[in-house]
VEXMIMI-683796 format. One record per residue (C-alpha): residue number from 1; residue in three letters; x, y, z. Coordinates in nm, 3 decimals. Layout:
<paros>
+-----+---------+---------+---------+---------+
! num ! residuo !       x !       y !       z !
+-----+---------+---------+---------+---------+
! NUM !     ALA !       X !       Y !       Z !
...
+-----+---------+---------+---------+---------+
</paros>
This chain:
<paros>
+-----+---------+---------+---------+---------+
! num ! residuo !       x !       y !       z !
+-----+---------+---------+---------+---------+
!   1 !     MET !  -8.113 ! -10.100 !  19.820 !
!   2 !     GLY !  -8.408 ! -10.259 !  19.653 !
!   3 !     LYS !  -8.690 ! -10.098 !  19.461 !
!   4 !     LYS !  -9.016 ! -10.006 !  19.606 !
!   5 !     ILE !  -9.316 ! -10.099 !  19.387 !
!   6 !     LEU !  -9.672 !  -9.970 !  19.478 !
!   7 !     LEU !  -9.985 ! -10.110 !  19.337 !
!   8 !     VAL ! -10.292 !  -9.885 !  19.360 !
!   9 !     CYS ! -10.665 !  -9.947 !  19.323 !
!  10 !     GLY ! -10.988 !  -9.856 !  19.496 !
!  11 !     GLY ! -10.960 ! -10.032 !  19.815 !
!  12 !     GLY ! -10.634 ! -10.230 !  19.798 !
!  13 !     ALA ! -10.775 ! -10.577 !  19.868 !
!  14 !     SER ! -10.737 ! -10.763 !  19.537 !
!  15 !     THR ! -10.406 ! -10.567 !  19.466 !
!  16 !     GLY ! -10.287 ! -10.693 !  19.810 !
!  17 !     PHE ! -10.314 ! -11.053 !  19.695 !
!  18 !     LEU ! -10.153 ! -10.949 !  19.374 !
!  19 !     ALA !  -9.865 ! -10.787 !  19.556 !
!  20 !     GLN !  -9.797 ! -11.107 !  19.744 !
!  21 !     ALA !  -9.787 ! -11.308 !  19.420 !
!  22 !     ILE !  -9.544 ! -11.064 !  19.266 !
!  23 !     THR !  -9.329 ! -11.063 !  19.572 !
!  24 !     ASN !  -9.308 ! -11.443 !  19.550 !
!  25 !     ALA !  -9.210 ! -11.422 !  19.187 !
!  26 !     ALA !  -8.949 ! -11.164 !  19.257 !
!  27 !     ASN !  -8.806 ! -11.358 !  19.552 !
!  28 !     ASN !  -8.783 ! -11.677 !  19.325 !
!  29 !     GLU !  -8.595 ! -11.464 !  19.067 !
!  30 !     GLY !  -8.364 ! -11.307 !  19.323 !
!  31 !     TYR !  -8.493 ! -10.954 !  19.300 !
!  32 !     ASP !  -8.469 ! -10.722 !  19.597 !
!  33 !     TYR !  -8.814 ! -10.555 !  19.558 !
!  34 !     GLU !  -9.054 ! -10.433 !  19.824 !
!  35 !     ILE !  -9.402 ! -10.467 !  19.668 !
!  36 !     PHE !  -9.715 ! -10.346 !  19.834 !
!  37 !     ALA ! -10.074 ! -10.237 !  19.759 !
!  38 !     ARG ! -10.258 !  -9.933 !  19.878 !
!  39 !     PRO ! -10.588 !  -9.742 !  19.789 !
!  40 !     VAL ! -10.513 !  -9.476 !  19.520 !
!  41 !     ASP ! -10.622 !  -9.207 !  19.777 !
!  42 !     MET ! -10.307 !  -9.280 !  19.970 !
!  43 !     LEU ! -10.070 !  -9.210 !  19.668 !
!  44 !     ASP !  -9.992 !  -8.853 !  19.755 !
!  45 !     GLY !  -9.834 !  -8.960 !  20.090 !
!  46 !     LEU !  -9.629 !  -9.235 !  19.925 !
!  47 !     ILE !  -9.521 !  -9.099 !  19.584 !
!  48 !     GLY !  -9.185 !  -8.969 !  19.710 !
!  49 !     GLU !  -9.098 !  -9.312 !  19.860 !
!  50 !     ILE !  -9.150 !  -9.535 !  19.567 !
!  51 !     ASP !  -8.964 !  -9.622 !  19.246 !
!  52 !     VAL !  -9.259 !  -9.788 !  19.047 !
!  53 !     LEU !  -9.637 !  -9.721 !  19.044 !
!  54 !     LEU !  -9.870 !  -9.984 !  18.892 !
!  55 !     ILE ! -10.229 !  -9.900 !  18.840 !
!  56 !     ALA ! -10.495 ! -10.164 !  18.866 !
!  57 !     PRO ! -10.664 ! -10.228 !  18.518 !
!  58 !     HIS ! -11.003 ! -10.101 !  18.651 !
!  59 !     PHE ! -10.845 !  -9.764 !  18.736 !
!  60 !     LYS ! -10.726 !  -9.711 !  18.371 !
!  61 !     PHE ! -10.971 !  -9.414 !  18.357 !
!  62 !     ARG ! -10.720 !  -9.239 !  18.596 !
!  63 !     GLU ! -10.412 !  -9.341 !  18.389 !
!  64 !     LYS ! -10.319 !  -8.996 !  18.259 !
!  65 !     GLU ! -10.358 !  -8.821 !  18.599 !
!  66 !     LEU ! -10.161 !  -9.096 !  18.777 !
!  67 !     ILE !  -9.885 !  -9.118 !  18.515 !
!  68 !     GLU !  -9.842 !  -8.739 !  18.521 !
!  69 !     LYS !  -9.815 !  -8.753 !  18.900 !
!  70 !     ALA !  -9.560 !  -9.034 !  18.882 !
!  71 !     ARG !  -9.357 !  -8.857 !  18.612 !
!  72 !     ASN !  -9.347 !  -8.527 !  18.830 !
!  73 !     ASN !  -9.187 !  -8.745 !  19.105 !
!  74 !     SER !  -8.933 !  -8.948 !  18.877 !
!  75 !     VAL !  -9.144 !  -9.268 !  18.931 !
!  76 !     CYS !  -9.194 !  -9.528 !  18.666 !
!  77 !     CYS !  -9.559 !  -9.604 !  18.595 !
!  78 !     GLY !  -9.777 !  -9.832 !  18.409 !
!  79 !     VAL ! -10.124 !  -9.998 !  18.401 !
!  80 !     ILE ! -10.122 ! -10.366 !  18.518 !
!  81 !     ASP ! -10.201 ! -10.609 !  18.235 !
!  82 !     SER ! -10.566 ! -10.701 !  18.291 !
!  83 !     LEU ! -10.527 ! -11.071 !  18.220 !
!  84 !     ALA ! -10.224 ! -11.108 !  18.452 !
!  85 !     TYR ! -10.426 ! -10.917 !  18.707 !
!  86 !     GLY ! -10.732 ! -11.132 !  18.680 !
!  87 !     THR ! -10.531 ! -11.454 !  18.694 !
!  88 !     MET ! -10.293 ! -11.311 !  18.977 !
!  89 !     ASP !  -9.992 ! -11.396 !  18.744 !
!  90 !     GLY !  -9.713 ! -11.253 !  18.957 !
!  91 !     LYS !  -9.434 ! -11.353 !  18.712 !
!  92 !     THR !  -9.593 ! -11.165 !  18.427 !
!  93 !     ILE !  -9.633 ! -10.845 !  18.628 !
!  94 !     LEU !  -9.277 ! -10.889 !  18.756 !
!  95 !     ASN !  -9.165 ! -10.882 !  18.398 !
!  96 !     GLN !  -9.372 ! -10.569 !  18.343 !
!  97 !     ILE !  -9.200 ! -10.397 !  18.641 !
!  98 !     ASN !  -8.859 ! -10.494 !  18.504 !
!  99 !     ASN !  -8.940 ! -10.350 !  18.167 !
! 100 !     LEU !  -9.065 ! -10.028 !  18.334 !
! 101 !     ILE !  -8.731 !  -9.988 !  18.527 !
! 102 !     GLY !  -8.524 ! -10.100 !  18.236 !
! 103 !     GLY !  -8.406 ! -10.429 !  18.378 !
+-----+---------+---------+---------+---------+
</paros>
């Protein structure tokens, strides 16, 4: 079974494009990942279904709260690299995901 990776931000629009870029990079590398984006307000309903939580860089001000929520649910968590986010660099963020999950 593949890993489920959730990207969160305010509305989910820009992270939706980023999720597609990461999905393309993951598919090219042969990873079985389901990568999707949602507004941060939907996190409580999804936290039990995901393996990795990535926070958009402009939501870094909520990092402590979101990391604690992730830890309490045994979910790996990190803030997306701002340069990779701005350039929609799916491969760099895929590497970040793999580092978070230890692979």
